C-alpha positions in Angstrom: -15.9 -3.5 19.5 -15.4 -3.0 15.8 -13.2 -4.3 13.0 -11.1 -2.4 10.5 -9.7 -3.9 7.3 -6.9 -2.2 5.4 -5.8 -3.3 1.9 -2.8 -1.8 0.2 -1.7 -2.3 -3.4 -4.9 -3.8 -4.8 -3.9 -2.8 -8.3 -7.3 -3.7 -9.8 -6.2 -3.0 -13.4 -2.8 -4.8 -13.4 -4.4 -7.7 -11.5 -7.4 -7.8 -13.9 -9.9 -7.7 -11.1 -13.5 -7.9 -12.3 -16.9 -7.1 -10.7 -17.0 -10.9 -9.9 -13.8 -10.6 -8.0 -14.9 -7.5 -6.1 -18.1 -9.2 -5.2 -16.1 -12.1 -3.7 -14.1 -9.6 -1.7 -17.1 -7.7 -0.5 -18.9 -10.8 0.6 -15.8 -12.0 2.4 -15.4 -8.7 4.3 -19.0 -9.0 5.4 -18.4 -12.6 6.6 -15.3 -11.3 8.5 -17.6 -8.7 10.2 -15.6 -5.8 8.9 -17.1 -2.5 10.0 -14.8 -0.2 8.0 -12.6 -0.7 4.9 -9.6 1.5 4.2 -7.7 1.3 0.9 -4.1 2.4 1.4 -3.1 3.4 -2.1 -2.3 1.8 -5.4 -5.9 0.9 -5.9 -5.5 1.5 -9.6 -3.4 3.3 -12.2 -6.2 5.7 -13.0 -8.2 8.0 -10.7 -11.6 7.1 -12.1 -10.9 3.4 -11.8 -9.8 3.8 -8.2 -13.0 5.8 -7.5 -15.1 3.1 -9.1 -13.6 0.6 -6.6 -14.6 2.9 -3.7 -18.1 3.3 -5.2 -18.4 -0.5 -5.6 -17.6 -1.3 -1.9 -19.8 1.6 -0.7 -22.7 0.3 -2.8 -22.2 -3.0 -1.0 -23.0 -1.3 2.2 -19.4 -1.0 3.5 -18.0 2.1 5.1 -14.9 3.0 3.1 -12.1 5.5 3.1 -8.9 5.7 1.0 -5.7 7.6 0.3 -3.4 7.5 -2.7 -0.3 5.5 -3.6 2.2 6.4 -6.3 0.3 4.6 -9.0 -2.7 6.9 -8.9 -0.5 9.9 -8.8 0.4 9.8 -12.5 -3.2 10.6 -13.2 -3.5 13.4 -10.7 -2.8 17.2 -10.7 -0.5 18.4 -8.0 -3.3 19.8 -5.8 -5.3 16.5 -6.1 -2.4 14.4 -4.7 -2.5 16.0 -1.3 -5.9 17.6 -1.3 -8.2 15.5 -3.4 -11.9 16.6 -2.9 -13.9 13.5 -2.0 -15.8 12.7 1.2 -13.9 9.4 1.6 -10.4 10.7 0.9 -8.3 10.5 4.1 -5.0 12.4 3.8 -4.0 14.2 7.0 -7.5 13.7 8.2 -8.9 11.3 10.8 -11.9 9.1 10.6 -13.6 8.2 14.0 -13.8 4.5 14.3 -15.1 4.7 17.9 -15.1 7.0 20.9 -11.5 5.9 21.6 -10.0 5.0 18.1 -9.2 7.2 15.2 -8.0 6.2 11.7 -5.5 8.6 10.3 -4.6 8.4 6.6 -1.4 9.9 5.0 -0.3 9.3 1.5 3.4 9.7 2.4 6.4 9.9 0.0 10.1 9.0 -0.1 13.4 10.8 0.5 16.1 8.4 -0.8 17.5 7.5 2.6 16.9 3.7 2.1 19.1 3.6 -1.0 22.8 2.6 -0.8 23.4 5.5 -3.3 24.2 8.8 -1.8 24.5 11.0 -4.9 21.2 12.6 -5.7 22.0 13.0 -9.4 22.6 9.3 -9.6 19.3 8.5 -7.9 17.4 10.8 -10.2 19.0 9.2 -13.2 17.9 5.8 -11.9 14.4 7.1 -11.4 14.1 8.4 -14.9 15.4 5.1 -16.4 13.6 2.5 -14.3 11.0 3.8 -11.9 7.2 4.2 -12.6 7.1 7.5 -10.7 9.1 9.3 -13.4 5.6 10.0 -14.9 4.5 11.8 -11.8 4.9 15.6 -11.9 5.3 17.2 -8.5 6.6 20.6 -7.4 9.8 20.3 -5.5 12.4 17.6 -5.0 11.5 14.2 -3.5 13.4 14.8 -0.3 11.8 18.3 0.1 8.3 16.9 -0.5 8.9 14.1 2.0 10.3 16.5 4.6 7.2 18.7 4.2 4.9 15.7 4.6 6.7 14.6 7.7 6.5 18.1 9.2 2.8 18.2 8.5 2.4 14.7 10.0 3.9 16.0 13.3 1.6 19.0 13.3 -1.5 16.8 12.8 -0.5 14.3 15.5 0.1 17.1 17.9 -3.6 18.1 17.6 -4.8 14.6 18.5 -5.6 14.1 22.2 -3.4 11.7 24.1 -6.4 9.7 25.3 -7.2 8.6 21.7 -5.7 5.6 20.0 -4.5 6.2 16.5 -4.4 3.6 13.7 -2.3 5.2 10.9 -2.4 4.2 7.3 0.2 5.3 4.8 1.4 3.9 1.5 5.2 4.2 1.7 7.6 2.4 4.0 8.1 4.2 7.3 10.7 2.0 9.0 14.0 0.5 7.7 13.1 -2.8 9.3 10.9 -3.4 6.3 13.6 -2.7 3.7 15.2 -5.8 2.2 18.9 -5.5 1.4 20.0 -7.7 -1.5 23.4 -9.3 -1.9 25.4 -10.8 -4.7 24.1 -10.4 -8.2 20.9 -8.8 -6.9 22.7 -6.1 -4.9 22.0 -3.4 -7.5 18.3 -3.6 -6.5 19.4 -1.8 -3.3 19.7 1.4 -5.4 15.9 1.3 -6.0 15.2 1.3 -2.3 15.5 5.1 -2.7 11.9 5.2 -3.8 10.3 3.1 -1.0 9.7 5.5 1.8 11.2 7.7 4.5 12.6 6.6 7.9 12.0 10.2 9.1 8.2 9.5 8.8 8.6 6.6 11.3 10.8 8.8 13.5 7.9 11.3 13.8 5.5 8.5 14.8 7.8 7.3 17.5 7.2 10.6 19.3 3.5 10.0 19.7 2.4 7.2 22.0 -1.2 7.4 20.9 -0.1 5.8 17.6 -0.8 2.2 18.3 -0.8 0.6 14.8 0.8 1.6 11.5 -0.3 -0.1 8.2 1.4 0.4 4.9 2.5 -1.4 1.7 4.3 -0.2 -1.5 7.2 -2.7 -1.1 5.1 -5.7 -2.3 6.7 -7.8 0.3 4.7 -9.2 3.2 6.1 -9.2 6.7 5.0 -10.5 10.1 3.9 -7.6 12.4 6.8 -5.8 14.2 6.6 -3.7 17.3 8.8 -0.6 17.0 8.9 2.2 19.6 5.6 1.0 21.1 3.6 0.8 17.9 2.7 -2.3 15.8 3.7 -2.0 12.2 1.8 -4.1 9.6 3.0 -4.7 6.0 0.8 -7.1 4.1 0.3 -5.7 0.6 -1.9 -7.5 -1.9 0.6 -6.9 -4.7 0.8 -8.0 -8.3 -0.8 -11.2 -9.5 2.6 -12.6 -10.7 4.0 -12.2 -7.2 1.1 -13.9 -5.4 1.6 -17.2 -3.4 -1.4 -18.4 -5.3 0.5 -17.9 -8.6 3.5 -19.8 -7.2 1.2 -22.7 -6.4 -0.5 -22.6 -9.8 2.9 -22.8 -11.6 4.3 -25.5 -9.3 1.2 -27.7 -9.4 1.3 -27.6 -13.2 5.1 -27.9 -13.4 5.2 -25.0 -15.8 8.8 -24.0 -14.9 11.8 -25.1 -12.9 12.2 -21.7 -11.2 9.8 -19.0 -10.2 10.9 -15.5 -11.1 7.9 -13.1 -10.8 9.1 -10.6 -13.4 9.4 -13.3 -16.0 6.3 -15.3 -15.2 3.7 -13.0 -16.9 4.4 -14.4 -20.4 4.1 -18.0 -19.1 0.7 -17.2 -17.5 -0.6 -15.7 -20.7 -0.2 -19.1 -22.3 -2.6 -20.5 -19.7 -5.0 -17.6 -19.5 -8.3 -19.5 -19.0 -6.8 -22.0 -16.6 -5.2 -19.3 -14.4 -8.4 -17.2 -14.5 -10.4 -20.1 -13.1 -7.7 -20.8 -10.5 -7.6 -17.1 -9.5 -11.4 -17.0 -8.9 -11.2 -20.2 -6.9 -8.3 -19.0 -4.7 -8.6 -15.2 -4.6 -9.9 -15.0 -1.0 -7.0 -17.2 0.2 -4.6 -14.7 -1.3 -6.6 -11.8 0.0 -6.2 -13.2 3.6 -2.4 -13.0 3.2 -2.6 -9.5 1.8 -5.0 -7.7 4.2 -4.6 -6.3 7.7 -7.4 -6.6 10.2 -7.4 -4.5 13.4 -10.0 -4.9 16.1 -10.8 -1.8 18.1 
């Protein structure tokens, strides 16, 4: 028996994670008897920072693999996105966890199908106005890139023997069951679902019974595991500090505001920097436990 831990959306720079925090995490993973750690994208906004996180955990004696999320991609050349040269990079490659279990990593992408908008020009205009990924330069349209990735996924899965059990990690959302549809004054947020993932990715997975578990993030919403077409889907991203349950408690315990709106809470937290920093260090592992996926194999 072994134990795999997968963390998506660590965002070490946005979350101001220091070596002290990483030491806490490494010590906790060892206490949890984790044999292999996989980081499922959005480790950091810069390639070198992301690689420094990989190095840190490896220097702690942990076995580590990773693939990219969209946040690293603004700092990558086109060929580095899908074919980065690093012994721990896992994109369309498998890592043998045991004689029976393989970890398969795939960056993934999106094709706009989750949006309630249907006009591609409107979606592209929205991306240029509001979405972080406007700074990523890729060859081809988003739907075309996503289609190519999904085809390649099928080709890779076809090569995996049916007697193997596959744990697949990706960054983007592969099933519509994990897309939240807003109503009322927040309905416009449904437009931005265009950039969350591809249901066609999940449709490919449904054709391969050896895929037992699928782990992803990107949405920054945490869900209970769901069994879809015979595979268990896990979405428990770590997310931004101003979205954390820990942060909600911090604000509530100190009665800092009557309502908690994550996008507006950052300025409030800056007014209590030292207090929140101490609180974060004290409660980081509690938050991590809500934003990590363990799979025993």
